[in-house]
BAZAKOL-683818 format. One record per residue (C-alpha): x, y, z. Coordinates in nm, 4 decimals. Layout:
(r (X Y Z))
...
//
This chain:
(r (-0.7095 -2.6145 -0.8023))
(r (-0.6703 -2.7443 -0.4562))
(r (-0.5645 -2.5426 -0.1410))
(r (-0.2296 -2.7221 -0.1703))
(r (-0.1669 -2.5522 -0.5182))
(r (-0.2452 -2.2030 -0.3861))
(r (0.0164 -1.9488 -0.3218))
(r (-0.1524 -1.8863 0.0151))
(r (-0.0489 -2.2354 0.1333))
(r (0.3015 -2.2648 0.0008))
(r (0.5669 -2.3494 0.2583))
(r (0.8168 -2.0832 0.3518))
(r (1.1930 -2.1335 0.3719))
(r (1.2713 -2.2636 0.0255))
(r (1.5536 -2.0355 -0.0378))
(r (1.6499 -1.6769 -0.1099))
(r (1.5092 -1.6562 -0.4755))
(r (1.1778 -1.8294 -0.3766))
(r (1.1462 -1.5790 -0.0976))
(r (1.1839 -1.2899 -0.3625))
(r (0.8793 -1.4365 -0.5417))
(r (0.6791 -1.4194 -0.2238))
(r (0.7345 -1.0497 -0.1602))
(r (0.4232 -0.8287 -0.1427))
(r (0.3719 -0.5196 -0.3350))
(r (0.4710 -0.2861 -0.0349))
(r (0.8087 -0.4569 -0.0121))
(r (0.8571 -0.4305 -0.3881))
(r (0.7613 -0.0574 -0.3799))
(r (1.0209 -0.0076 -0.1106))
(r (1.2842 -0.1927 -0.2971))
(r (1.2255 -0.0319 -0.6224))
(r (1.2252 0.3188 -0.4816))
(r (1.5369 0.2494 -0.2799))
(r (1.6998 0.1191 -0.5991))
(r (1.5996 0.4178 -0.7848))
(r (1.7592 0.6449 -0.5273))
(r (2.0901 0.4465 -0.5586))
(r (2.0677 0.4754 -0.9250))
(r (2.0262 0.8618 -0.8917))
(r (2.3399 0.8735 -0.7074))
(r (2.5106 0.6608 -0.9549))
(r (2.4077 0.8802 -1.2416))
(r (2.5266 1.2046 -1.0992))
(r (2.2790 1.3372 -0.8354))
(r (2.4529 1.5789 -0.5960))
(r (2.3179 1.7044 -0.2676))
(r (2.4110 2.0409 -0.0979))
(r (2.1952 2.3518 -0.0392))
(r (1.9922 2.2154 -0.3190))
(r (1.9704 1.9136 -0.5463))
(r (2.1958 1.8991 -0.8559))
(r (2.0141 1.6442 -1.0736))
(r (2.1968 1.3662 -1.2530))
(r (2.0888 1.2031 -1.5740))
(r (1.8112 0.9806 -1.4294))
(r (1.6741 1.2498 -1.2103))
(r (1.6670 1.5078 -1.4884))
(r (1.4755 1.2587 -1.7203))
(r (1.2150 1.1688 -1.4485))
(r (1.1687 1.4658 -1.2018))
(r (0.8413 1.6530 -1.2011))
(r (0.8884 1.9858 -1.3877))
(r (0.5803 2.1929 -1.4680))
(r (0.7323 2.3492 -1.7688))
(r (0.8115 2.0161 -1.9307))
(r (0.4789 1.8782 -1.8328))
(r (0.3258 2.1601 -2.0281))
(r (0.5338 2.0468 -2.3088))
(r (0.3796 1.7045 -2.3102))
(r (0.6116 1.5053 -2.0866))
(r (0.3180 1.3924 -1.8714))
(r (0.5099 1.0772 -1.7437))
(r (0.6959 1.3037 -1.5024))
(r (0.3680 1.3228 -1.2930))
(r (0.4218 0.9652 -1.1866))
(r (0.7945 0.8937 -1.2412))
(r (0.8736 1.1587 -0.9792))
(r (0.6992 0.9416 -0.7098))
(r (1.0003 0.6974 -0.7318))
(r (1.2752 0.9673 -0.6989))
(r (1.3863 1.1235 -0.3788))
(r (1.6431 1.3818 -0.2559))
(r (1.8539 1.3288 0.0610))
(r (1.8526 1.0012 0.2382))
(r (1.6275 1.1021 0.5157))
(r (1.3677 1.2132 0.2684))
(r (1.3669 0.8476 0.1333))
(r (1.3935 0.6967 0.4707))
(r (1.0894 0.8516 0.6331))
(r (0.8710 0.7967 0.3315))
(r (0.9686 0.4261 0.3108))
(r (0.9390 0.3864 0.6805))
(r (0.5793 0.5071 0.6776))
(r (0.5048 0.2743 0.3826))
(r (0.6735 -0.0150 0.5648))
(r (0.4579 0.0393 0.8800))
(r (0.1127 0.1029 0.7040))
(r (0.1254 -0.0434 0.3603))
(r (0.1118 -0.4061 0.4418))
(r (-0.2191 -0.3968 0.6397))
(r (-0.3828 -0.2065 0.3591))
(r (-0.2388 -0.4528 0.1049))
(r (-0.3820 -0.7333 0.3008))
(r (-0.7105 -0.5605 0.3004))
(r (-0.7430 -0.4534 -0.0571))
(r (-0.5074 -0.7090 -0.2356))
(r (-0.1871 -0.6485 -0.4076))
(r (-0.3005 -0.5301 -0.7451))
(r (-0.5461 -0.2786 -0.6020))
(r (-0.3037 -0.1432 -0.3409))
(r (-0.0436 -0.0855 -0.6233))
(r (-0.2961 0.0912 -0.8391))
(r (-0.3988 0.3007 -0.5327))
(r (-0.0437 0.4035 -0.4613))
(r (0.0555 0.4890 -0.8149))
(r (-0.2647 0.6818 -0.8759))
(r (-0.2412 0.8617 -0.5385))
(r (0.1121 0.9790 -0.6374))
(r (-0.0072 1.0892 -0.9803))
(r (-0.3001 1.2697 -0.8286))
(r (-0.0858 1.4534 -0.5928))
(r (0.1392 1.5784 -0.8799))
(r (-0.1618 1.6761 -1.0743))
(r (-0.2853 1.8857 -0.7862))
(r (0.0557 2.0590 -0.7527))
(r (0.0583 2.1122 -1.1096))
(r (-0.2899 2.2717 -1.1178))
(r (-0.1921 2.4863 -0.8342))
(r (0.1174 2.6175 -1.0071))
(r (-0.0541 2.6862 -1.3418))
(r (-0.3228 2.8725 -1.1482))
(r (-0.0634 3.0816 -0.9814))
(r (-0.1571 2.9439 -0.6276))
(r (0.1788 2.7757 -0.5815))
(r (0.5187 2.8929 -0.6833))
(r (0.6641 2.7121 -0.9796))
(r (0.9381 2.4577 -0.9300))
(r (1.0434 2.1057 -0.9699))
(r (0.9594 1.8293 -0.7267))
(r (1.0340 1.4683 -0.6476))
(r (0.9373 1.2165 -0.3792))
(r (0.6677 0.9723 -0.2731))
(r (0.5299 1.1936 0.0005))
(r (0.1954 1.2555 -0.1804))
(r (0.1410 0.8759 -0.2253))
(r (0.2495 0.8049 0.1309))
(r (0.0141 1.0681 0.2599))
(r (-0.2628 0.8992 0.0752))
(r (-0.1549 0.5693 0.2483))
(r (-0.1686 0.7311 0.5857))
(r (-0.5030 0.8970 0.5478))
(r (-0.6564 0.5660 0.4167))
(r (-0.5027 0.3879 0.7057))
(r (-0.6302 0.6307 0.9640))
(r (-0.9851 0.6061 0.8052))
(r (-0.9880 0.2284 0.8609))
(r (-0.8020 0.1995 1.1866))
(r (-0.8435 0.5456 1.3521))
(r (-0.7649 0.4126 1.7103))
(r (-0.4448 0.2448 1.6100))
(r (-0.1693 0.3634 1.8512))
(r (0.1438 0.5021 1.7058))
(r (0.4421 0.6739 1.8671))
(r (0.4496 1.0397 1.8005))
(r (0.8195 1.1406 1.7569))
(r (0.8876 0.7789 1.8381))
(r (0.8064 0.8413 2.2023))
(r (0.4437 0.9652 2.2661))
(r (0.1618 0.6966 2.2133))
(r (-0.1359 0.8702 2.0300))
(r (-0.4087 0.7443 1.8004))
(r (-0.3100 0.7598 1.4294))
(r (-0.6140 0.9758 1.3407))
(r (-0.4607 1.2564 1.5549))
(r (-0.1074 1.2173 1.3920))
(r (-0.2813 1.2342 1.0465))
(r (-0.4851 1.5492 1.1436))
(r (-0.1720 1.7187 1.2754))
(r (0.0322 1.6216 0.9611))
(r (-0.2413 1.7344 0.7106))
(r (-0.2927 2.0498 0.9169))
(r (0.0694 2.1503 0.9011))
(r (0.0659 2.0922 0.5237))
(r (-0.2355 2.3199 0.4986))
(r (-0.0486 2.6020 0.6945))
(r (0.2464 2.5384 0.4612))
(r (0.0532 2.5611 0.1542))
(r (-0.0522 2.9024 0.2611))
(r (0.2990 3.0228 0.3107))
(r (0.3646 2.9462 0.6708))
(r (0.5943 2.6436 0.6255))
(r (0.9430 2.5701 0.5275))
(r (1.0274 2.6723 0.1792))
(r (1.1082 2.4011 -0.0809))
(r (0.8259 2.1467 0.0379))
(r (0.5575 2.0313 -0.1947))
(r (0.2834 2.0972 0.0424))
(r (0.0138 2.1054 -0.2287))
(r (0.1324 1.7626 -0.3387))
(r (0.0850 1.6372 0.0242))
(r (-0.2624 1.7835 0.0467))
(r (-0.3410 1.6163 -0.3001))
(r (-0.2324 1.2844 -0.1656))
(r (-0.4455 1.3267 0.1562))
(r (-0.7612 1.4186 -0.0610))
(r (-0.6974 1.1218 -0.2722))
(r (-0.6817 0.8871 0.0173))
(r (-1.0075 1.0295 0.1728))
(r (-1.1941 1.0144 -0.1547))
(r (-1.0864 0.6672 -0.2026))
(r (-1.2240 0.5619 0.1305))
(r (-1.5395 0.7575 0.1010))
(r (-1.6409 0.6449 -0.2452))
(r (-1.5478 0.2840 -0.2042))
(r (-1.4077 0.2587 -0.5704))
(r (-1.1850 -0.0348 -0.6553))
(r (-0.9594 0.0477 -0.9406))
(r (-0.8741 -0.3167 -1.0272))
(r (-1.2441 -0.3843 -1.0961))
(r (-1.3160 -0.0649 -1.3145))
(r (-1.0167 -0.1089 -1.5631))
(r (-1.0933 -0.2862 -1.8926))
(r (-1.0729 -0.6431 -1.8438))
(r (-1.0135 -0.6021 -1.4682))
(r (-0.7140 -0.7092 -1.2710))
(r (-0.6737 -0.9750 -0.9999))
(r (-0.7212 -0.8192 -0.6681))
(r (-0.5175 -1.0741 -0.4755))
(r (-0.1800 -1.0236 -0.3282))
(r (0.1041 -1.1913 -0.5172))
(r (0.2632 -1.4972 -0.3977))
(r (0.3855 -1.3491 -0.0740))
(r (0.0416 -1.4005 0.0785))
(r (0.0073 -1.7237 0.2737))
(r (-0.2933 -1.8753 0.4396))
(r (-0.3671 -1.6642 0.7467))
(r (-0.5847 -1.8163 1.0230))
(r (-0.8177 -1.5739 1.1932))
(r (-0.8569 -1.6824 1.5595))
(r (-1.2062 -1.7464 1.6889))
(r (-1.3414 -1.7586 2.0333))
(r (-1.2344 -2.0838 2.1933))
(r (-1.5869 -2.1477 2.3096))
(r (-1.7021 -2.1494 1.9417))
(r (-1.4475 -2.3949 1.8261))
(r (-1.5571 -2.7676 1.7928))
(r (-1.3615 -3.0811 1.8017))
(r (-1.1070 -3.0817 1.5141))
(r (-1.2504 -3.2445 1.2120))
(r (-1.0793 -3.5758 1.0926))
(r (-0.9162 -3.5990 0.7553))
(r (-1.1647 -3.6422 0.4635))
(r (-1.4780 -3.5122 0.6346))
(r (-1.6586 -3.1881 0.5247))
(r (-1.6706 -2.8793 0.7405))
(r (-2.0149 -2.8809 0.9107))
(r (-2.1179 -2.5216 0.8277))
(r (-2.4653 -2.5767 0.6966))
(r (-2.3698 -2.6905 0.3411))
(r (-2.2939 -3.0306 0.2069))
(r (-1.9810 -2.9265 0.0178))
(r (-1.6383 -3.0918 0.0758))
(r (-1.3813 -2.9104 0.2900))
(r (-1.1527 -2.8190 -0.0018))
(r (-1.4387 -2.6574 -0.2026))
(r (-1.5519 -2.4510 0.0986))
(r (-1.2013 -2.3316 0.1563))
(r (-1.1467 -2.2528 -0.2056))
(r (-1.4562 -2.0433 -0.2046))
(r (-1.3593 -1.8459 0.0970))
(r (-0.9912 -1.7905 -0.0412))
(r (-1.1386 -1.6665 -0.3649))
(r (-1.3439 -1.4160 -0.1622))
(r (-1.0197 -1.3079 0.0248))
(r (-0.8489 -1.2548 -0.3247))
(r (-1.1389 -1.0452 -0.4504))
(r (-1.2318 -0.8270 -0.1521))
(r (-0.9698 -0.8833 0.1116))
(r (-0.9799 -1.0373 0.4635))
(r (-1.2150 -0.7656 0.5959))
(r (-1.5029 -0.8973 0.3906))
(r (-1.5208 -1.2430 0.5637))
(r (-1.8087 -1.3334 0.7850))
(r (-1.7743 -1.5037 1.1164))
(r (-1.8786 -1.8324 0.9494))
(r (-1.6113 -1.8026 0.6723))
(r (-1.3412 -1.7227 0.9362))
(r (-1.4461 -2.0442 1.1134))
(r (-1.3988 -2.2290 0.7838))
(r (-1.0380 -2.1167 0.7608))
(r (-0.9709 -2.1953 1.1240))
(r (-1.0996 -2.5496 1.0958))
(r (-0.9396 -2.6022 0.7552))
(r (-0.5973 -2.4975 0.9094))
(r (-0.6304 -2.7669 1.1736))
(r (-0.7280 -3.0206 0.9154))
(r (-0.4363 -2.9690 0.6881))
(r (-0.1917 -2.9612 0.9702))
(r (-0.2896 -3.3064 1.0557))
(r (-0.2492 -3.4164 0.6854))
(r (0.0943 -3.2672 0.6632))
(r (0.2251 -3.4471 0.9640))
//
């Protein structure tokens, strides 16, 4: 397979249906979750002082009594359900801002597994707390546990990333995450607003931290493994290098002079395979230079 055949290098702008095929996992999670909320409304959900569930919500919401009866799927299906619109909006907004960079880092399949397992783990923590009598029994729904895991993992990787607190005050994301998890901890001990699944949020935070600390990769431990690359949405991304390190562009047909006598396409294929398996963060300076030079090479061939 040559670089031209890879999903990373396909041209954009082929039409709406082709664009759908290039969406990443983060985008699909947002679309599916939003569509599920619309389906909730269409099947009878009503909002007021509390949620009156319709048919879809009744079949998929987290309910500790029904989980005890064996309906364990509710531990994960509740992640795709939401209550009022603002509940959905802020969860999906956080996923939109922080999901894509993690997806780029870990690959689409791995990020999807992380998100689903984080949401399930958050539900399990809440269920265990309720069974143990540490949390009042009650039904729950929402992606907040999974999204909290995303926030914690993002803060572990990029702690100095500036975000706008209350959309106004620039602060590093590690501080926002610490404040958010701290408020959830207070809420879990009865100091918060009633009706919020604080233990699920804390479960998601714990999952994100453990994932970062252990370095586990779910796509590699499953039977048969799963491809760690992103879906077709990923295109070849050029990582800029210092201009002082860049040599004269290489004419078409020559190999990249990086210490090996392999053709350009073979070297690029090897680097892209590494990106598929381990994400862009695993590349060495030499491998980033290969992508930079290959980009210039293929630009000339396409003109």
